[in-house]
C-alpha positions as CSV (number, residue, x, y, z in Angstrom):
1,X,-91.6,16.0,30.5
2,X,-89.9,14.2,33.3
3,X,-90.1,10.3,33.7
4,X,-91.7,8.6,36.7
5,X,-91.0,5.0,38.1
6,X,-91.6,2.8,41.0
7,X,-88.3,1.2,42.1
8,X,-87.1,-0.9,44.9
9,X,-84.0,0.9,46.4
10,X,-81.3,0.3,48.5
11,X,-80.9,2.9,51.0
12,X,-78.5,1.1,53.4
13,X,-76.7,-2.1,53.4
14,X,-78.3,-4.8,55.2
15,X,-81.6,-3.3,55.5
16,X,-84.7,-4.1,53.3
17,X,-85.2,-2.6,50.0
18,X,-87.6,0.5,50.1
19,X,-90.2,1.0,47.4
20,X,-90.2,4.5,46.2
21,X,-91.6,6.8,43.4
22,X,-88.7,8.5,41.6
23,X,-88.4,10.8,38.8
24,X,-85.7,11.1,35.7
25,X,-85.1,14.0,33.6
26,X,-85.9,13.6,29.9
27,X,-83.8,11.2,27.9
28,X,-80.4,12.0,26.7
29,X,-77.8,10.6,24.0
30,X,-78.1,6.8,24.1
31,X,-80.7,6.5,26.8
32,X,-83.8,4.3,26.4
33,X,-86.9,4.0,28.4
34,X,-88.0,0.3,28.9
35,X,-91.2,-0.7,30.6
36,X,-89.7,-3.6,32.6
37,X,-92.0,-6.8,32.4
38,X,-89.7,-9.3,34.6
39,X,-86.6,-9.3,36.3
40,X,-84.3,-11.7,37.5
41,X,-83.1,-12.0,41.2
42,X,-79.6,-12.9,41.3
43,X,-77.1,-13.8,44.0
44,X,-75.0,-10.8,43.3
45,X,-77.7,-8.6,44.4
46,X,-77.7,-10.2,47.7
47,X,-74.0,-9.6,48.1
48,X,-74.6,-5.8,47.4
49,X,-77.6,-5.8,49.9
50,X,-75.6,-7.3,52.6
51,X,-72.6,-5.1,51.9
52,X,-70.3,-8.0,51.0
53,X,-68.7,-6.4,47.9
54,X,-66.9,-3.9,50.0
55,X,-67.6,-0.4,50.8
56,X,-70.7,0.9,49.0
57,X,-69.9,4.4,47.5
58,X,-73.1,4.8,45.5
59,X,-76.0,4.5,48.3
60,X,-78.8,5.1,47.8
61,X,-79.2,3.2,44.8
62,X,-81.1,0.8,42.3
63,X,-80.5,-2.9,41.8
64,X,-81.2,-5.5,39.3
65,X,-79.1,-6.3,36.2
66,X,-81.3,-8.8,34.2
67,X,-84.7,-8.5,33.0
68,X,-87.1,-8.1,29.8
69,X,-89.6,-5.6,28.7
70,X,-91.0,-3.1,26.0
71,X,-89.2,0.1,24.6
72,X,-91.3,2.9,25.7
73,X,-89.2,5.7,24.3
74,X,-85.6,6.2,22.7
75,X,-83.1,9.2,23.3
76,X,-81.3,11.1,20.9
77,X,-78.8,8.9,18.6
78,X,-80.4,5.6,19.6
79,X,-80.6,3.3,16.6
80,X,-80.4,-0.2,18.0
81,X,-83.9,-0.2,19.4
82,X,-87.3,1.4,18.7
83,X,-90.5,2.2,20.6
84,X,-92.5,-1.1,20.8
85,X,-89.4,-3.5,20.5
86,X,-89.5,-6.4,23.0
87,X,-85.8,-6.4,24.5
88,X,-83.5,-8.5,26.9
89,X,-82.1,-6.1,29.5
90,X,-78.6,-7.2,30.4
91,X,-75.5,-5.9,32.6
92,X,-73.4,-7.3,29.8
93,X,-72.3,-4.5,27.5
94,X,-72.9,-5.1,23.9
95,X,-73.3,-2.9,20.7
96,X,-74.6,0.6,20.9
97,X,-74.1,3.7,22.8
98,X,-72.7,3.3,26.3
99,X,-74.7,6.2,28.3
100,X,-73.3,5.4,31.5
101,X,-75.0,5.5,34.6
102,X,-77.9,7.4,35.4
103,X,-79.6,9.2,38.4
104,X,-83.1,9.6,39.7
105,X,-84.7,11.8,42.2
106,X,-86.8,10.7,45.2
107,X,-89.7,12.8,46.4
108,X,-87.4,14.3,49.3
109,X,-85.2,15.5,46.3
110,X,-82.5,12.9,47.3
111,X,-80.6,11.7,44.4
112,X,-80.8,7.9,43.7
113,X,-78.1,6.3,41.6
114,X,-78.5,3.8,39.1
115,X,-75.9,2.0,36.5
116,X,-76.3,1.5,32.9
117,X,-79.1,-0.7,33.8
118,X,-81.4,-1.5,36.8
119,X,-84.3,-3.7,36.6
120,X,-85.9,-3.8,40.1
121,X,-88.7,-1.3,38.9
122,X,-91.5,-1.1,36.7
123,X,-89.9,1.3,34.2
124,X,-86.1,2.0,33.9
125,X,-83.8,4.3,31.8
126,X,-81.2,2.0,30.2
127,X,-78.1,2.5,28.2
128,X,-78.5,1.4,24.8
129,X,-75.6,-1.0,24.6
130,X,-77.4,-2.9,27.7
131,X,-80.4,-3.8,25.3
132,X,-81.1,-6.6,22.7
133,X,-84.3,-6.6,20.7
134,X,-85.7,-10.1,20.4
135,X,-88.5,-11.8,18.3
136,X,-92.0,-10.8,19.9
137,X,-92.9,-14.4,19.7
138,X,-90.6,-15.0,22.5
139,X,-91.9,-15.3,26.2
140,X,-90.9,-12.2,28.0
141,X,-91.0,-14.2,31.2
142,X,-88.1,-16.4,29.8
143,X,-86.3,-13.5,28.3
144,X,-85.7,-12.1,31.7
145,X,-83.0,-15.2,32.2
146,X,-81.2,-14.1,29.0
147,X,-80.1,-10.8,30.7
148,X,-77.3,-12.8,32.9
149,X,-78.6,-16.2,34.3
150,X,-78.5,-18.3,31.0
151,X,-75.5,-16.5,29.0
152,X,-73.3,-16.4,32.0
153,X,-74.1,-20.2,32.9
154,X,-74.3,-21.7,29.3
155,X,-71.2,-19.4,28.3
156,X,-68.8,-20.8,30.8
157,X,-69.1,-24.0,28.9
158,X,-69.7,-22.8,25.3
159,X,-67.4,-19.8,25.3
160,X,-64.9,-20.6,28.0
161,X,-64.4,-24.4,28.6
162,X,-63.9,-25.3,24.9
163,X,-65.3,-28.7,25.5
164,X,-65.4,-31.3,22.6
165,X,-68.5,-33.5,22.0
166,X,-68.3,-36.5,24.4
167,X,-66.2,-34.7,26.9
168,X,-67.1,-34.8,30.5
169,X,-68.2,-31.7,32.7
170,X,-68.8,-31.4,36.4
171,X,-70.7,-28.3,37.5
172,X,-70.4,-27.3,41.1
173,X,-73.3,-25.4,42.6
174,X,-76.5,-25.8,40.6
175,X,-78.7,-22.6,41.3
176,X,-79.7,-20.4,38.4
177,X,-76.1,-20.0,36.8
178,X,-75.2,-23.5,37.4
179,X,-78.4,-24.9,35.9
180,X,-77.7,-22.7,32.8
181,X,-74.2,-24.5,32.5
182,X,-76.0,-27.8,32.5
183,X,-77.8,-26.7,29.5
184,X,-74.7,-25.3,27.9
185,X,-72.9,-28.5,28.6
186,X,-75.8,-30.4,26.9
187,X,-75.8,-28.0,23.9
188,X,-72.1,-28.5,23.6
189,X,-72.6,-32.3,23.2
190,X,-71.0,-33.3,26.6
191,X,-71.0,-37.1,27.2
192,X,-70.9,-36.8,31.1
193,X,-72.6,-33.9,32.9
194,X,-72.4,-34.1,36.7
195,X,-74.4,-31.6,38.8
196,X,-73.0,-31.3,42.3
197,X,-75.2,-29.5,44.8
198,X,-76.5,-29.8,48.7
199,X,-80.0,-29.1,47.7
200,X,-81.9,-32.1,46.3
201,X,-84.7,-29.9,44.3
202,X,-81.6,-28.1,42.5
203,X,-80.2,-31.7,41.7
204,X,-83.5,-32.8,40.6
205,X,-83.9,-29.6,37.9
206,X,-80.4,-30.2,36.8
207,X,-81.3,-33.8,35.9
208,X,-84.3,-32.7,34.2
209,X,-82.2,-30.2,32.1
210,X,-79.9,-32.6,31.0
211,X,-77.3,-33.7,33.7
212,X,-76.5,-37.4,33.4
213,X,-75.4,-37.8,37.2
214,X,-75.9,-36.0,40.2
215,X,-73.9,-35.7,43.5
216,X,-75.6,-34.5,46.8
217,X,-72.4,-33.0,48.5
218,X,-74.2,-33.0,52.0
219,X,-74.7,-36.9,51.6
220,X,-71.5,-38.0,49.8
221,X,-67.9,-37.2,49.3
222,X,-68.2,-35.6,45.9
223,X,-64.4,-36.2,45.0
224,X,-64.7,-39.6,46.1
225,X,-67.9,-40.4,44.4
226,X,-66.5,-39.1,41.1
227,X,-64.3,-42.0,40.8
228,X,-67.3,-44.2,40.1
229,X,-68.3,-41.7,37.0
230,X,-65.3,-40.9,35.1
231,X,-61.8,-42.4,34.8
232,X,-59.5,-41.2,37.7
233,X,-62.3,-39.1,39.3
234,X,-61.2,-36.0,37.2
235,X,-63.3,-34.1,34.4
236,X,-62.2,-32.6,31.0
237,X,-64.0,-29.3,32.4
238,X,-65.5,-28.1,35.7
239,X,-67.6,-25.0,36.4
240,X,-68.0,-23.5,40.0
241,X,-71.1,-21.5,40.2
242,X,-71.7,-21.7,44.1
243,X,-69.5,-18.7,45.2
244,X,-68.1,-20.5,47.9
245,X,-64.4,-20.7,48.2
246,X,-64.3,-24.1,49.5
247,X,-66.2,-25.5,46.5
248,X,-63.9,-23.4,44.1
249,X,-61.1,-25.5,45.6
250,X,-63.2,-28.6,44.9
251,X,-63.7,-27.8,41.4
252,X,-60.0,-27.3,40.8
253,X,-59.3,-30.8,42.3
254,X,-62.0,-32.4,40.0
255,X,-60.2,-31.0,37.0
256,X,-57.8,-33.4,35.1
257,X,-54.5,-32.6,34.3
258,X,-54.6,-30.4,31.1
259,X,-58.2,-29.8,31.8
260,X,-60.0,-26.5,32.6
261,X,-61.6,-24.9,35.4
262,X,-64.1,-22.1,35.1
263,X,-64.7,-19.9,38.1
264,X,-68.2,-18.3,37.8
265,X,-69.5,-17.9,41.3
266,X,-69.4,-14.6,43.1
267,X,-67.8,-14.9,46.6
268,X,-67.6,-12.0,49.4
269,X,-64.9,-9.5,48.6
270,X,-61.6,-10.2,50.1
271,X,-62.3,-14.3,49.8
272,X,-59.3,-16.2,48.9
273,X,-58.6,-19.8,47.5
274,X,-55.6,-21.9,47.9
275,X,-54.2,-23.7,44.9
276,X,-51.2,-26.2,44.8
277,X,-49.0,-24.7,42.0
278,X,-47.8,-28.3,41.0
279,X,-51.5,-28.6,39.7
280,X,-50.9,-25.7,37.3
281,X,-47.5,-27.0,36.3
282,X,-49.2,-30.2,35.1
283,X,-51.2,-28.1,32.6
284,X,-54.5,-27.6,34.5
285,X,-55.9,-24.1,33.9
286,X,-58.1,-21.9,36.0
287,X,-60.2,-19.5,34.4
288,X,-62.6,-16.7,35.4
289,X,-65.9,-16.0,34.1
290,X,-67.0,-12.5,33.2
291,X,-70.6,-13.1,32.1
292,X,-69.8,-16.2,30.7
293,X,-67.6,-14.6,28.0
294,X,-70.6,-13.6,26.4
295,X,-70.9,-11.3,23.3
296,X,-74.7,-10.4,23.8
297,X,-75.4,-9.4,20.1
298,X,-73.7,-12.8,19.0
299,X,-74.8,-15.2,21.7
300,X,-78.4,-14.3,22.9
301,X,-79.9,-14.8,19.4
302,X,-78.4,-18.1,19.5
303,X,-80.3,-18.9,22.8
304,X,-83.5,-17.3,21.4
305,X,-83.7,-19.3,18.2
306,X,-82.7,-22.5,20.1
307,X,-85.6,-22.2,22.6
308,X,-88.1,-21.3,19.7
309,X,-87.0,-24.1,17.6
310,X,-87.2,-26.4,20.4
311,X,-83.7,-27.6,20.7
312,X,-83.5,-26.4,24.4
313,X,-86.1,-25.6,27.0
314,X,-84.9,-23.4,29.6
315,X,-88.5,-22.6,31.2
316,X,-87.9,-25.3,33.8
317,X,-85.2,-22.7,35.2
318,X,-87.8,-20.4,36.3
319,X,-88.6,-20.8,40.0
320,X,-90.9,-18.7,42.4
321,X,-92.4,-15.4,40.9
322,X,-93.4,-12.3,43.1
323,X,-94.7,-8.9,42.2
324,X,-92.5,-6.0,42.7
325,X,-94.0,-4.9,46.0
326,X,-92.9,-8.3,47.7
327,X,-89.1,-7.5,46.6
328,X,-87.7,-8.4,49.9
329,X,-89.8,-11.7,50.1
330,X,-88.1,-12.5,46.7
331,X,-84.6,-11.8,48.2
332,X,-85.5,-13.7,51.4
333,X,-86.4,-16.8,49.3
334,X,-83.0,-16.6,47.2
335,X,-81.0,-16.5,50.2
336,X,-82.9,-19.5,51.3
337,X,-81.3,-21.5,48.6
338,X,-84.7,-22.2,46.5
339,X,-84.4,-24.1,43.4
340,X,-84.5,-22.2,40.1
341,X,-84.2,-18.6,39.4
342,X,-86.7,-16.2,41.5
343,X,-88.4,-13.5,39.1
344,X,-90.1,-10.4,39.8
345,X,-93.1,-9.3,37.6
346,X,-92.2,-5.9,37.6
347,X,-95.0,-4.6,35.5
348,X,-98.3,-6.7,35.9
349,X,-99.9,-4.6,33.0
350,X,-97.7,-6.5,30.6
351,X,-98.3,-10.1,29.8
352,X,-95.7,-12.7,29.1
353,X,-96.3,-12.4,25.3
354,X,-96.1,-8.4,25.6
355,X,-99.7,-7.6,25.4
356,X,-100.9,-4.7,27.7
357,X,-104.0,-4.9,30.0
């Protein structure tokens, strides 16, 4: 029997997504059918929609790379999950079979492409290695953030910045990933956590999540103001999570000699930054972040446990929530610079706890 889904399709760049009914052939080796409960809406999808990642060779295609749901069916050779499991859906490859991208068929017989994971839909065929089973007590709404937002942001600090307890950290750009980096800095025991953003609501959230200081870059010179917070105005580690090249350069400038700057933001294709090589000669390091250096099968269970036992609370990261048929409204809100992570409730028949209605 073929599989039917409702999905938001990117038909052409710089056009609204179209909600379409698609079909998929029966599952093959390594494929898993997931009832998607929630999906995060990330800035990287905005870049794809606007065509800012260069020519798009896969149009029309599906989008969405972080979510949560319940396993409905497994294909041959799948052993990591079973029907009924609650799962995190993530673009970050983990253990299991990599079944690669998949293809759906539209009502007019046109092929619609998808990668190993796509979450802007009520159901999705996902590669086994993009899934992680989680405790059924865990909120599916919050679990959606574990597909990208939380592990990418927190991982920049916990996996890549190598800070010690008491160190100083500056986080430039506190949207979803930056706010998660604030949480990561708190988990690591940083002594000073400075959030830098031009959005007052984002800064308020950052303080609620554990930042010790906030700097509104629309009102103050962040580099000058840092002199009043840390010695020499430079930090042991900085994380850039805005995707803006001028703020990447700011993050590098705010890093002390022999400190580390982690670049996590997604700029447009072809962007360039300028670096004084003498800063590198003095021992400053610049590191790129690919999913925060996350190993899903190692790291995501840690975040689940920390939330369940009350060590952290990342529920404040969640901002507005939209049903799937309002996907373009959700994208517009993301583009406006709203505070917190925008979520899609992709399958209203599944509750936050996983029960069905």
